Biopython code that builds the backbone (N, CA, C, O; Angstrom):
import numpy as np
from Bio.PDB.StructureBuilder import StructureBuilder

atoms = [
    (1, "MET", "N", (86.571, 97.856, 80.595)),
    (1, "MET", "CA", (86.110, 98.939, 81.418)),
    (1, "MET", "C", (87.314, 99.716, 81.935)),
    (1, "MET", "O", (88.224, 99.125, 82.517)),
    (2, "ARG", "N", (87.333, 100.997, 81.738)),
    (2, "ARG", "CA", (88.449, 101.838, 82.134)),
    (2, "ARG", "C", (88.519, 101.946, 83.646)),
    (2, "ARG", "O", (87.513, 102.217, 84.301)),
    (3, "GLY", "N", (89.714, 101.732, 84.207)),
    (3, "GLY", "CA", (89.925, 101.867, 85.635)),
    (3, "GLY", "C", (89.564, 100.627, 86.443)),
    (3, "GLY", "O", (89.788, 100.588, 87.653)),
    (4, "ALA", "N", (89.013, 99.627, 85.791)),
    (4, "ALA", "CA", (88.638, 98.408, 86.512)),
    (4, "ALA", "C", (89.887, 97.606, 86.848)),
    (4, "ALA", "O", (90.833, 97.577, 86.060)),
    (5, "PRO", "N", (89.902, 96.956, 88.008)),
    (5, "PRO", "CA", (91.070, 96.141, 88.343)),
    (5, "PRO", "C", (91.135, 94.930, 87.435)),
    (5, "PRO", "O", (90.103, 94.443, 86.974)),
    (6, "PRO", "N", (92.338, 94.438, 87.172)),
    (6, "PRO", "CA", (92.453, 93.272, 86.307)),
    (6, "PRO", "C", (91.833, 92.058, 86.980)),
    (6, "PRO", "O", (91.804, 91.962, 88.207)),
    (7, "HIS", "N", (91.332, 91.126, 86.160)),
    (7, "HIS", "CA", (90.740, 89.917, 86.714)),
    (7, "HIS", "C", (91.830, 88.978, 87.208)),
    (7, "HIS", "O", (93.016, 89.220, 86.983)),
    (8, "GLU", "N", (91.433, 87.924, 87.870)),
    (8, "GLU", "CA", (92.352, 86.994, 88.523)),
    (8, "GLU", "C", (93.462, 86.498, 87.608)),
    (8, "GLU", "O", (94.611, 86.412, 88.041)),
    (9, "GLY", "N", (93.159, 86.174, 86.378)),
    (9, "GLY", "CA", (94.158, 85.600, 85.489)),
    (9, "GLY", "C", (94.879, 86.623, 84.637)),
    (9, "GLY", "O", (95.481, 86.268, 83.624)),
    (10, "ALA", "N", (94.829, 87.872, 85.023)),
    (10, "ALA", "CA", (95.411, 88.941, 84.216)),
    (10, "ALA", "C", (96.920, 88.740, 84.046)),
    (10, "ALA", "O", (97.591, 88.226, 84.941)),
    (11, "GLU", "N", (97.426, 89.140, 82.922)),
    (11, "GLU", "CA", (98.854, 89.065, 82.645)),
    (11, "GLU", "C", (99.599, 90.062, 83.524)),
    (11, "GLU", "O", (99.046, 91.101, 83.883)),
    (12, "PRO", "N", (100.841, 89.760, 83.872)),
    (12, "PRO", "CA", (101.646, 90.708, 84.644)),
    (12, "PRO", "C", (101.837, 92.001, 83.870)),
    (12, "PRO", "O", (101.869, 92.005, 82.640)),
    (13, "ARG", "N", (101.963, 93.094, 84.603)),
    (13, "ARG", "CA", (102.178, 94.384, 83.966)),
    (13, "ARG", "C", (103.520, 94.416, 83.260)),
    (13, "ARG", "O", (104.502, 93.855, 83.746)),
    (14, "ARG", "N", (103.557, 95.070, 82.121)),
    (14, "ARG", "CA", (104.808, 95.318, 81.431)),
    (14, "ARG", "C", (105.396, 96.588, 82.028)),
    (14, "ARG", "O", (104.673, 97.557, 82.260)),
    (15, "ILE", "N", (106.684, 96.592, 82.276)),
    (15, "ILE", "CA", (107.339, 97.728, 82.891)),
    (15, "ILE", "C", (108.106, 98.487, 81.821)),
    (15, "ILE", "O", (108.980, 97.937, 81.151)),
    (16, "ARG", "N", (107.765, 99.756, 81.675)),
    (16, "ARG", "CA", (108.466, 100.599, 80.714)),
    (16, "ARG", "C", (109.911, 100.785, 81.138)),
    (16, "ARG", "O", (110.192, 100.956, 82.324)),
    (17, "GLY", "N", (110.810, 100.754, 80.203)),
    (17, "GLY", "CA", (112.209, 101.006, 80.482)),
    (17, "GLY", "C", (113.015, 99.773, 80.844)),
    (17, "GLY", "O", (114.233, 99.866, 80.994)),
    (18, "LEU", "N", (112.376, 98.619, 80.990)),
    (18, "LEU", "CA", (113.118, 97.407, 81.312)),
    (18, "LEU", "C", (113.394, 96.553, 80.079)),
    (18, "LEU", "O", (113.975, 95.473, 80.180)),
    (19, "GLY", "N", (112.975, 97.041, 78.927)),
    (19, "GLY", "CA", (113.245, 96.289, 77.710)),
    (19, "GLY", "C", (112.030, 95.501, 77.259)),
    (19, "GLY", "O", (111.062, 95.337, 78.001)),
    (20, "GLU", "N", (112.099, 95.027, 76.050)),
    (20, "GLU", "CA", (111.002, 94.279, 75.454)),
    (20, "GLU", "C", (110.688, 93.032, 76.252)),
    (20, "GLU", "O", (111.582, 92.251, 76.578)),
    (21, "GLY", "N", (109.422, 92.848, 76.566)),
    (21, "GLY", "CA", (108.982, 91.642, 77.239)),
    (21, "GLY", "C", (109.235, 91.613, 78.738)),
    (21, "GLY", "O", (108.912, 90.619, 79.388)),
    (22, "ALA", "N", (109.805, 92.676, 79.312)),
    (22, "ALA", "CA", (110.071, 92.693, 80.749)),
    (22, "ALA", "C", (108.749, 92.740, 81.509)),
    (22, "ALA", "O", (107.827, 93.459, 81.124)),
    (23, "GLU", "N", (108.668, 91.984, 82.568)),
    (23, "GLU", "CA", (107.461, 91.942, 83.379)),
    (23, "GLU", "C", (107.780, 92.339, 84.801)),
    (23, "GLU", "O", (108.905, 92.181, 85.276)),
    (24, "GLU", "N", (106.782, 92.849, 85.461)),
    (24, "GLU", "CA", (106.905, 93.165, 86.871)),
    (24, "GLU", "C", (106.937, 91.853, 87.653)),
    (24, "GLU", "O", (106.071, 91.000, 87.458)),
    (25, "SER", "N", (107.911, 91.682, 88.526)),
    (25, "SER", "CA", (107.994, 90.456, 89.319)),
    (25, "SER", "C", (106.860, 90.433, 90.342)),
    (25, "SER", "O", (106.318, 91.484, 90.684)),
    (26, "PRO", "N", (106.502, 89.264, 90.826)),
    (26, "PRO", "CA", (105.473, 89.183, 91.863)),
    (26, "PRO", "C", (105.830, 89.988, 93.110)),
    (26, "PRO", "O", (104.952, 90.590, 93.729)),
    (27, "LEU", "N", (107.104, 90.006, 93.484)),
    (27, "LEU", "CA", (107.519, 90.775, 94.659)),
    (27, "LEU", "C", (107.384, 92.273, 94.403)),
    (27, "LEU", "O", (106.959, 93.019, 95.285)),
    (28, "SER", "N", (107.743, 92.711, 93.204)),
    (28, "SER", "CA", (107.566, 94.121, 92.845)),
    (28, "SER", "C", (106.094, 94.495, 92.807)),
    (28, "SER", "O", (105.715, 95.579, 93.250)),
    (29, "ALA", "N", (105.258, 93.599, 92.277)),
    (29, "ALA", "CA", (103.819, 93.857, 92.228)),
    (29, "ALA", "C", (103.251, 93.998, 93.638)),
    (29, "ALA", "O", (102.360, 94.813, 93.880)),
    (30, "LEU", "N", (103.772, 93.203, 94.558)),
    (30, "LEU", "CA", (103.336, 93.314, 95.946)),
    (30, "LEU", "C", (103.737, 94.674, 96.515)),
    (30, "LEU", "O", (102.947, 95.305, 97.217)),
    (31, "GLY", "N", (104.932, 95.120, 96.226)),
    (31, "GLY", "CA", (105.378, 96.437, 96.680)),
    (31, "GLY", "C", (104.511, 97.557, 96.133)),
    (31, "GLY", "O", (104.182, 98.500, 96.852)),
    (32, "VAL", "N", (104.142, 97.455, 94.866)),
    (32, "VAL", "CA", (103.264, 98.450, 94.240)),
    (32, "VAL", "C", (101.902, 98.458, 94.932)),
    (32, "VAL", "O", (101.341, 99.522, 95.194)),
    (33, "ALA", "N", (101.373, 97.270, 95.225)),
    (33, "ALA", "CA", (100.060, 97.163, 95.872)),
    (33, "ALA", "C", (100.093, 97.732, 97.286)),
    (33, "ALA", "O", (99.157, 98.413, 97.705)),
    (34, "VAL", "N", (101.163, 97.455, 98.020)),
    (34, "VAL", "CA", (101.298, 97.994, 99.376)),
    (34, "VAL", "C", (101.367, 99.519, 99.322)),
    (34, "VAL", "O", (100.705, 100.200, 100.105)),
    (35, "ALA", "N", (102.159, 100.050, 98.409)),
    (35, "ALA", "CA", (102.292, 101.513, 98.288)),
    (35, "ALA", "C", (100.950, 102.153, 97.926)),
    (35, "ALA", "O", (100.602, 103.209, 98.455)),
    (36, "ARG", "N", (100.207, 101.521, 97.033)),
    (36, "ARG", "CA", (98.906, 102.073, 96.637)),
    (36, "ARG", "C", (97.943, 102.107, 97.823)),
    (36, "ARG", "O", (97.287, 103.120, 98.064)),
    (37, "LEU", "N", (97.860, 100.995, 98.563)),
    (37, "LEU", "CA", (96.927, 100.974, 99.688)),
    (37, "LEU", "C", (97.365, 101.963, 100.764)),
    (37, "LEU", "O", (96.521, 102.622, 101.371)),
    (38, "ARG", "N", (98.661, 102.076, 101.010)),
    (38, "ARG", "CA", (99.144, 103.056, 101.992)),
    (38, "ARG", "C", (98.758, 104.474, 101.570)),
    (38, "ARG", "O", (98.302, 105.273, 102.388)),
    (39, "ARG", "N", (98.947, 104.773, 100.290)),
    (39, "ARG", "CA", (98.617, 106.101, 99.755)),
    (39, "ARG", "C", (97.117, 106.372, 99.879)),
    (39, "ARG", "O", (96.709, 107.449, 100.315)),
    (40, "GLU", "N", (96.300, 105.389, 99.495)),
    (40, "GLU", "CA", (94.852, 105.589, 99.545)),
    (40, "GLU", "C", (94.334, 105.628, 100.974)),
    (40, "GLU", "O", (93.395, 106.367, 101.269)),
    (41, "LEU", "N", (94.922, 104.857, 101.852)),
    (41, "LEU", "CA", (94.538, 104.909, 103.265)),
    (41, "LEU", "C", (94.908, 106.266, 103.850)),
    (41, "LEU", "O", (94.148, 106.836, 104.633)),
    (42, "GLY", "N", (96.061, 106.779, 103.477)),
    (42, "GLY", "CA", (96.475, 108.108, 103.930)),
    (42, "GLY", "C", (95.540, 109.206, 103.458)),
    (42, "GLY", "O", (95.340, 110.201, 104.154)),
    (43, "GLY", "N", (94.970, 109.027, 102.281)),
    (43, "GLY", "CA", (94.048, 110.016, 101.733)),
    (43, "GLY", "C", (92.615, 109.861, 102.216)),
    (43, "GLY", "O", (91.777, 110.730, 101.974)),
    (44, "TYR", "N", (92.333, 108.766, 102.892)),
    (44, "TYR", "CA", (90.986, 108.513, 103.401)),
    (44, "TYR", "C", (90.873, 109.194, 104.762)),
    (44, "TYR", "O", (91.434, 108.720, 105.749)),
    (45, "ARG", "N", (90.157, 110.290, 104.805)),
    (45, "ARG", "CA", (90.133, 111.138, 105.993)),
    (45, "ARG", "C", (89.037, 110.804, 106.997)),
    (45, "ARG", "O", (89.048, 111.334, 108.108)),
    (46, "ALA", "N", (88.112, 109.956, 106.643)),
    (46, "ALA", "CA", (87.050, 109.595, 107.588)),
    (46, "ALA", "C", (87.649, 108.797, 108.744)),
    (46, "ALA", "O", (88.711, 108.188, 108.613)),
    (47, "VAL", "N", (86.958, 108.813, 109.865)),
    (47, "VAL", "CA", (87.397, 108.045, 111.020)),
    (47, "VAL", "C", (87.345, 106.560, 110.667)),
    (47, "VAL", "O", (86.349, 106.062, 110.143)),
    (48, "LEU", "N", (88.416, 105.884, 110.961)),
    (48, "LEU", "CA", (88.518, 104.454, 110.707)),
    (48, "LEU", "C", (89.058, 103.824, 111.983)),
    (48, "LEU", "O", (90.222, 104.018, 112.331)),
    (49, "ALA", "N", (88.227, 103.083, 112.667)),
    (49, "ALA", "CA", (88.575, 102.563, 113.992)),
    (49, "ALA", "C", (89.876, 101.772, 114.005)),
    (49, "ALA", "O", (90.636, 101.850, 114.970)),
    (50, "ASP", "N", (90.136, 101.022, 112.961)),
    (50, "ASP", "CA", (91.325, 100.166, 112.932)),
    (50, "ASP", "C", (92.401, 100.673, 111.978)),
    (50, "ASP", "O", (93.184, 99.884, 111.449)),
    (51, "ARG", "N", (92.443, 101.971, 111.758)),
    (51, "ARG", "CA", (93.447, 102.559, 110.860)),
    (51, "ARG", "C", (94.863, 102.178, 111.304)),
    (51, "ARG", "O", (95.693, 101.809, 110.473)),
    (52, "GLU", "N", (95.136, 102.265, 112.585)),
    (52, "GLU", "CA", (96.486, 101.957, 113.085)),
    (52, "GLU", "C", (96.869, 100.510, 112.815)),
    (52, "GLU", "O", (98.027, 100.218, 112.520)),
    (53, "VAL", "N", (95.908, 99.610, 112.914)),
    (53, "VAL", "CA", (96.173, 98.197, 112.619)),
    (53, "VAL", "C", (96.589, 98.059, 111.155)),
    (53, "VAL", "O", (97.583, 97.403, 110.843)),
    (54, "ALA", "N", (95.828, 98.679, 110.267)),
    (54, "ALA", "CA", (96.143, 98.614, 108.836)),
    (54, "ALA", "C", (97.514, 99.229, 108.552)),
    (54, "ALA", "O", (98.299, 98.664, 107.790)),
    (55, "GLU", "N", (97.802, 100.367, 109.151)),
    (55, "GLU", "CA", (99.090, 101.028, 108.919)),
    (55, "GLU", "C", (100.253, 100.181, 109.437)),
    (55, "GLU", "O", (101.296, 100.091, 108.790)),
    (56, "ARG", "N", (100.070, 99.562, 110.603)),
    (56, "ARG", "CA", (101.110, 98.681, 111.153)),
    (56, "ARG", "C", (101.361, 97.485, 110.238)),
    (56, "ARG", "O", (102.507, 97.096, 110.013)),
    (57, "GLN", "N", (100.291, 96.911, 109.717)),
    (57, "GLN", "CA", (100.438, 95.745, 108.852)),
    (57, "GLN", "C", (101.040, 96.123, 107.496)),
    (57, "GLN", "O", (101.783, 95.335, 106.912)),
    (58, "LEU", "N", (100.731, 97.299, 107.000)),
    (58, "LEU", "CA", (101.372, 97.763, 105.763)),
    (58, "LEU", "C", (102.871, 97.938, 105.991)),
    (58, "LEU", "O", (103.680, 97.600, 105.128)),
    (59, "ALA", "N", (103.237, 98.471, 107.163)),
    (59, "ALA", "CA", (104.658, 98.606, 107.499)),
    (59, "ALA", "C", (105.313, 97.227, 107.602)),
    (59, "ALA", "O", (106.455, 97.047, 107.178)),
    (60, "THR", "N", (104.599, 96.270, 108.159)),
    (60, "THR", "CA", (105.106, 94.895, 108.237)),
    (60, "THR", "C", (105.349, 94.345, 106.835)),
    (60, "THR", "O", (106.392, 93.748, 106.571)),
    (61, "LEU", "N", (104.388, 94.546, 105.940)),
    (61, "LEU", "CA", (104.558, 94.072, 104.560)),
    (61, "LEU", "C", (105.755, 94.737, 103.899)),
    (61, "LEU", "O", (106.505, 94.079, 103.178)),
    (62, "GLU", "N", (105.943, 96.023, 104.133)),
    (62, "GLU", "CA", (107.094, 96.720, 103.550)),
    (62, "GLU", "C", (108.409, 96.105, 104.046)),
    (62, "GLU", "O", (109.345, 95.932, 103.265)),
    (63, "ARG", "N", (108.480, 95.779, 105.333)),
    (63, "ARG", "CA", (109.691, 95.145, 105.876)),
    (63, "ARG", "C", (109.907, 93.755, 105.271)),
    (63, "ARG", "O", (111.031, 93.378, 104.943)),
    (64, "LEU", "N", (108.815, 93.005, 105.129)),
    (64, "LEU", "CA", (108.930, 91.669, 104.542)),
    (64, "LEU", "C", (109.418, 91.750, 103.096)),
    (64, "LEU", "O", (110.263, 90.958, 102.678)),
    (65, "ILE", "N", (108.896, 92.689, 102.348)),
    (65, "ILE", "CA", (109.299, 92.866, 100.946)),
    (65, "ILE", "C", (110.759, 93.281, 100.871)),
    (65, "ILE", "O", (111.512, 92.781, 100.035)),
    (66, "ALA", "N", (111.157, 94.198, 101.748)),
    (66, "ALA", "CA", (112.543, 94.676, 101.744)),
    (66, "ALA", "C", (113.520, 93.549, 102.045)),
    (66, "ALA", "O", (114.660, 93.569, 101.582)),
    (67, "GLY", "N", (113.073, 92.566, 102.822)),
    (67, "GLY", "CA", (113.918, 91.413, 103.123)),
    (67, "GLY", "C", (114.139, 90.521, 101.922)),
    (67, "GLY", "O", (115.083, 89.730, 101.899)),
    (68, "GLY", "N", (113.274, 90.639, 100.917)),
    (68, "GLY", "CA", (113.458, 89.916, 99.666)),
    (68, "GLY", "C", (112.918, 88.502, 99.621)),
    (68, "GLY", "O", (112.835, 87.916, 98.542)),
    (69, "ASP", "N", (112.550, 87.938, 100.753)),
    (69, "ASP", "CA", (112.073, 86.556, 100.769)),
    (69, "ASP", "C", (110.978, 86.403, 101.823)),
    (69, "ASP", "O", (111.149, 85.677, 102.802)),
    (70, "PRO", "N", (109.841, 87.099, 101.616)),
    (70, "PRO", "CA", (108.794, 87.071, 102.645)),
    (70, "PRO", "C", (108.142, 85.698, 102.758)),
    (70, "PRO", "O", (107.897, 85.023, 101.758)),
    (71, "ASP", "N", (107.869, 85.305, 103.988)),
    (71, "ASP", "CA", (107.187, 84.051, 104.264)),
    (71, "ASP", "C", (105.713, 84.192, 103.880)),
    (71, "ASP", "O", (105.070, 85.189, 104.209)),
    (72, "GLU", "N", (105.193, 83.200, 103.191)),
    (72, "GLU", "CA", (103.809, 83.267, 102.721)),
    (72, "GLU", "C", (102.821, 83.408, 103.873)),
    (72, "GLU", "O", (101.854, 84.163, 103.761)),
    (73, "SER", "N", (103.038, 82.712, 104.960)),
    (73, "SER", "CA", (102.092, 82.809, 106.084)),
    (73, "SER", "C", (102.137, 84.194, 106.718)),
    (73, "SER", "O", (101.105, 84.691, 107.170)),
    (74, "ASP", "N", (103.304, 84.830, 106.762)),
    (74, "ASP", "CA", (103.394, 86.200, 107.274)),
    (74, "ASP", "C", (102.635, 87.168, 106.367)),
    (74, "ASP", "O", (101.952, 88.075, 106.842)),
    (75, "LEU", "N", (102.764, 86.961, 105.055)),
    (75, "LEU", "CA", (102.041, 87.804, 104.096)),
    (75, "LEU", "C", (100.533, 87.650, 104.275)),
    (75, "LEU", "O", (99.794, 88.634, 104.302)),
    (76, "ARG", "N", (100.097, 86.415, 104.395)),
    (76, "ARG", "CA", (98.658, 86.150, 104.539)),
    (76, "ARG", "C", (98.121, 86.672, 105.870)),
    (76, "ARG", "O", (96.995, 87.166, 105.926)),
    (77, "ASP", "N", (98.905, 86.570, 106.933)),
    (77, "ASP", "CA", (98.480, 87.108, 108.230)),
    (77, "ASP", "C", (98.291, 88.621, 108.133)),
    (77, "ASP", "O", (97.286, 89.156, 108.600)),
    (78, "ALA", "N", (99.256, 89.304, 107.529)),
    (78, "ALA", "CA", (99.157, 90.757, 107.381)),
    (78, "ALA", "C", (97.961, 91.128, 106.508)),
    (78, "ALA", "O", (97.221, 92.061, 106.819)),
    (79, "LEU", "N", (97.777, 90.391, 105.416)),
    (79, "LEU", "CA", (96.641, 90.648, 104.529)),
    (79, "LEU", "C", (95.315, 90.480, 105.267)),
    (79, "LEU", "O", (94.403, 91.291, 105.108)),
    (80, "LEU", "N", (95.213, 89.434, 106.066)),
    (80, "LEU", "CA", (93.990, 89.189, 106.823)),
    (80, "LEU", "C", (93.684, 90.341, 107.781)),
    (80, "LEU", "O", (92.540, 90.785, 107.874)),
    (81, "LEU", "N", (94.695, 90.818, 108.486)),
    (81, "LEU", "CA", (94.483, 91.932, 109.412)),
    (81, "LEU", "C", (94.128, 93.223, 108.675)),
    (81, "LEU", "O", (93.293, 93.998, 109.142)),
    (82, "ILE", "N", (94.754, 93.449, 107.540)),
    (82, "ILE", "CA", (94.436, 94.641, 106.744)),
    (82, "ILE", "C", (93.004, 94.559, 106.228)),
    (82, "ILE", "O", (92.252, 95.531, 106.307)),
    (83, "ALA", "N", (92.634, 93.401, 105.704)),
    (83, "ALA", "CA", (91.264, 93.235, 105.190)),
    (83, "ALA", "C", (90.243, 93.430, 106.301)),
    (83, "ALA", "O", (89.190, 94.027, 106.079)),
    (84, "ALA", "N", (90.546, 92.932, 107.492)),
    (84, "ALA", "CA", (89.627, 93.116, 108.616)),
    (84, "ALA", "C", (89.524, 94.587, 109.004)),
    (84, "ALA", "O", (88.456, 95.059, 109.394)),
    (85, "ALA", "N", (90.630, 95.304, 108.895)),
    (85, "ALA", "CA", (90.654, 96.711, 109.302)),
    (85, "ALA", "C", (89.983, 97.636, 108.298)),
    (85, "ALA", "O", (89.335, 98.606, 108.691)),
    (86, "VAL", "N", (90.129, 97.352, 107.012)),
    (86, "VAL", "CA", (89.626, 98.289, 105.994)),
    (86, "VAL", "C", (88.655, 97.659, 105.008)),
    (86, "VAL", "O", (88.167, 98.337, 104.104)),
    (87, "GLY", "N", (88.369, 96.380, 105.168)),
    (87, "GLY", "CA", (87.565, 95.656, 104.196)),
    (87, "GLY", "C", (86.186, 96.209, 103.928)),
    (87, "GLY", "O", (85.653, 96.028, 102.834)),
    (88, "SER", "N", (85.593, 96.881, 104.904)),
    (88, "SER", "CA", (84.240, 97.398, 104.705)),
    (88, "SER", "C", (84.231, 98.803, 104.108)),
    (88, "SER", "O", (83.160, 99.368, 103.888)),
    (89, "VAL", "N", (85.394, 99.371, 103.846)),
    (89, "VAL", "CA", (85.486, 100.728, 103.298)),
    (89, "VAL", "C", (85.535, 100.637, 101.780)),
    (89, "VAL", "O", (86.548, 100.242, 101.203)),
    (90, "SER", "N", (84.436, 101.006, 101.145)),
    (90, "SER", "CA", (84.362, 100.859, 99.685)),
    (90, "SER", "C", (85.418, 101.700, 98.967)),
    (90, "SER", "O", (85.879, 101.318, 97.891)),
    (91, "ALA", "N", (85.803, 102.827, 99.541)),
    (91, "ALA", "CA", (86.811, 103.682, 98.914)),
    (91, "ALA", "C", (88.181, 103.004, 98.854)),
    (91, "ALA", "O", (89.032, 103.397, 98.056)),
    (92, "LEU", "N", (88.396, 101.996, 99.688)),
    (92, "LEU", "CA", (89.678, 101.291, 99.721)),
    (92, "LEU", "C", (89.589, 99.889, 99.129)),
    (92, "LEU", "O", (90.570, 99.146, 99.148)),
    (93, "ALA", "N", (88.439, 99.527, 98.612)),
    (93, "ALA", "CA", (88.205, 98.160, 98.131)),
    (93, "ALA", "C", (89.123, 97.782, 96.970)),
    (93, "ALA", "O", (89.679, 96.683, 96.967)),
    (94, "ALA", "N", (89.293, 98.651, 96.001)),
    (94, "ALA", "CA", (90.118, 98.307, 94.834)),
    (94, "ALA", "C", (91.575, 98.120, 95.236)),
    (94, "ALA", "O", (92.230, 97.192, 94.762)),
    (95, "ALA", "N", (92.085, 98.978, 96.092)),
    (95, "ALA", "CA", (93.478, 98.861, 96.535)),
    (95, "ALA", "C", (93.664, 97.611, 97.394)),
    (95, "ALA", "O", (94.695, 96.945, 97.301)),
    (96, "THR", "N", (92.679, 97.290, 98.225)),
    (96, "THR", "CA", (92.749, 96.080, 99.050)),
    (96, "THR", "C", (92.710, 94.835, 98.164)),
    (96, "THR", "O", (93.435, 93.872, 98.413)),
    (97, "ALA", "N", (91.876, 94.854, 97.142)),
    (97, "ALA", "CA", (91.795, 93.725, 96.207)),
    (97, "ALA", "C", (93.113, 93.564, 95.445)),
    (97, "ALA", "O", (93.559, 92.441, 95.211)),
    (98, "GLN", "N", (93.731, 94.668, 95.061)),
    (98, "GLN", "CA", (95.021, 94.599, 94.379)),
    (98, "GLN", "C", (96.069, 93.961, 95.297)),
    (98, "GLN", "O", (96.892, 93.163, 94.846)),
    (99, "LEU", "N", (96.037, 94.308, 96.563)),
    (99, "LEU", "CA", (96.965, 93.721, 97.526)),
    (99, "LEU", "C", (96.735, 92.208, 97.641)),
    (99, "LEU", "O", (97.688, 91.429, 97.647)),
    (100, "ARG", "N", (95.483, 91.808, 97.731)),
    (100, "ARG", "CA", (95.167, 90.381, 97.817)),
    (100, "ARG", "C", (95.671, 89.640, 96.577)),
    (100, "ARG", "O", (96.268, 88.570, 96.689)),
    (101, "ARG", "N", (95.430, 90.210, 95.404)),
    (101, "ARG", "CA", (95.896, 89.571, 94.162)),
    (101, "ARG", "C", (97.420, 89.462, 94.137)),
    (101, "ARG", "O", (97.966, 88.464, 93.667)),
    (102, "ALA", "N", (98.106, 90.490, 94.645)),
    (102, "ALA", "CA", (99.571, 90.470, 94.647)),
    (102, "ALA", "C", (100.102, 89.384, 95.583)),
    (102, "ALA", "O", (101.079, 88.710, 95.256)),
    (103, "VAL", "N", (99.468, 89.211, 96.742)),
    (103, "VAL", "CA", (99.872, 88.144, 97.662)),
    (103, "VAL", "C", (99.636, 86.786, 97.000)),
    (103, "VAL", "O", (100.491, 85.904, 97.074)),
    (104, "GLU", "N", (98.489, 86.615, 96.358)),
    (104, "GLU", "CA", (98.180, 85.359, 95.671)),
    (104, "GLU", "C", (99.174, 85.085, 94.539)),
    (104, "GLU", "O", (99.620, 83.952, 94.358)),
    (105, "ARG", "N", (99.514, 86.119, 93.787)),
    (105, "ARG", "CA", (100.446, 85.950, 92.667)),
    (105, "ARG", "C", (101.824, 85.522, 93.169)),
    (105, "ARG", "O", (102.462, 84.660, 92.564)),
    (106, "LEU", "N", (102.282, 86.112, 94.259)),
    (106, "LEU", "CA", (103.571, 85.733, 94.824)),
    (106, "LEU", "C", (103.532, 84.280, 95.297)),
    (106, "LEU", "O", (104.475, 83.522, 95.067)),
    (107, "ALA", "N", (102.452, 83.902, 95.951)),
    (107, "ALA", "CA", (102.308, 82.519, 96.424)),
    (107, "ALA", "C", (102.295, 81.547, 95.244)),
    (107, "ALA", "O", (102.934, 80.497, 95.306)),
    (108, "MET", "N", (101.585, 81.877, 94.186)),
    (108, "MET", "CA", (101.538, 81.006, 93.007)),
    (108, "MET", "C", (102.907, 80.891, 92.347)),
    (108, "MET", "O", (103.298, 79.805, 91.920)),
    (109, "ALA", "N", (103.634, 81.994, 92.261)),
    (109, "ALA", "CA", (104.967, 81.970, 91.661)),
    (109, "ALA", "C", (105.895, 81.061, 92.446)),
    (109, "ALA", "O", (106.702, 80.338, 91.861)),
    (110, "ARG", "N", (105.788, 81.094, 93.744)),
    (110, "ARG", "CA", (106.633, 80.239, 94.580)),
    (110, "ARG", "C", (106.288, 78.769, 94.376)),
    (110, "ARG", "O", (107.176, 77.920, 94.299)),
    (111, "ARG", "N", (105.009, 78.478, 94.290)),
    (111, "ARG", "CA", (104.597, 77.080, 94.108)),
    (111, "ARG", "C", (105.065, 76.538, 92.760)),
    (111, "ARG", "O", (105.418, 75.364, 92.643)),
    (112, "ARG", "N", (105.066, 77.398, 91.747)),
    (112, "ARG", "CA", (105.464, 76.954, 90.411)),
    (112, "ARG", "C", (106.964, 76.846, 90.255)),
    (112, "ARG", "O", (107.458, 75.892, 89.655)),
    (113, "GLY", "N", (107.694, 77.807, 90.784)),
    (113, "GLY", "CA", (109.123, 77.798, 90.495)),
    (113, "GLY", "C", (110.026, 78.129, 91.649)),
    (113, "GLY", "O", (111.213, 78.391, 91.452)),
    (114, "GLY", "N", (109.505, 78.125, 92.823)),
    (114, "GLY", "CA", (110.341, 78.412, 93.982)),
    (114, "GLY", "C", (110.496, 79.888, 94.215)),
    (114, "GLY", "O", (109.903, 80.706, 93.513)),
    (115, "VAL", "N", (111.291, 80.226, 95.197)),
    (115, "VAL", "CA", (111.476, 81.609, 95.617)),
    (115, "VAL", "C", (112.078, 82.448, 94.507)),
    (115, "VAL", "O", (111.710, 83.613, 94.355)),
    (116, "ALA", "N", (112.985, 81.896, 93.736)),
    (116, "ALA", "CA", (113.646, 82.664, 92.681)),
    (116, "ALA", "C", (112.649, 83.218, 91.682)),
    (116, "ALA", "O", (112.862, 84.297, 91.130)),
    (117, "ALA", "N", (111.555, 82.493, 91.439)),
    (117, "ALA", "CA", (110.542, 82.974, 90.497)),
    (117, "ALA", "C", (109.788, 84.155, 91.051)),
    (117, "ALA", "O", (109.206, 84.927, 90.289)),
    (118, "ALA", "N", (109.782, 84.315, 92.358)),
    (118, "ALA", "CA", (109.024, 85.386, 92.991)),
    (118, "ALA", "C", (109.861, 86.639, 93.204)),
    (118, "ALA", "O", (109.313, 87.715, 93.443)),
    (119, "ARG", "N", (111.173, 86.514, 93.121)),
    (119, "ARG", "CA", (112.047, 87.659, 93.390)),
    (119, "ARG", "C", (112.185, 88.534, 92.172)),
    (119, "ARG", "O", (112.104, 88.051, 91.043)),
    (120, "PRO", "N", (112.397, 89.840, 92.392)),
    (120, "PRO", "CA", (112.646, 90.729, 91.257)),
    (120, "PRO", "C", (113.974, 90.387, 90.593)),
    (120, "PRO", "O", (114.899, 89.899, 91.242)),
    (121, "ALA", "N", (114.052, 90.645, 89.315)),
    (121, "ALA", "CA", (115.289, 90.385, 88.585)),
    (121, "ALA", "C", (116.379, 91.325, 89.098)),
    (121, "ALA", "O", (116.127, 92.507, 89.329)),
    (122, "VAL", "N", (117.571, 90.804, 89.274)),
    (122, "VAL", "CA", (118.701, 91.613, 89.717)),
    (122, "VAL", "C", (119.376, 92.160, 88.475)),
    (122, "VAL", "O", (119.654, 91.420, 87.532)),
    (123, "ARG", "N", (119.635, 93.440, 88.477)),
    (123, "ARG", "CA", (120.263, 94.073, 87.322)),
    (123, "ARG", "C", (121.661, 94.477, 87.663)),
    (123, "ARG", "O", (122.367, 95.031, 86.820)),
]
sb = StructureBuilder()
sb.init_structure("model")
sb.init_model(0)
sb.init_chain("A")
sb.init_seg("    ")
for serial, (resi, resn, name, xyz) in enumerate(atoms, 1):
    if name == "N":
        sb.init_residue(resn, " ", resi, " ")
    sb.init_atom(name, np.array(xyz, "f"), 0.0, 1.0, " ", f" {name:<3s}", serial, name[0])
structure = sb.get_structure()
């Protein structure tokens, strides 16, 4: 189905320009998901009672990502607050789901191979 979000076990995105077989790191995928939800929330013009909560938590996620080694519980706390703030807005559902999947993917990468598996490749 065109435009449908990938299912839970979907393969990581291939990144153009990084060479054959290059994959988006879990941390990079989280950054992409945060940027998408921020963009879509910015474009959602209807009144949203908890918009400021969602925006604050997106900013928190951006700071955690920029630090390079976000704590899983901090990520999950921010995700929970964002989901509570925008979860009932169908226009933001796909972006919120992408964010949830990105947090889960980062957590799984850490469990399998430690923090290094979750960090973007240094070039």
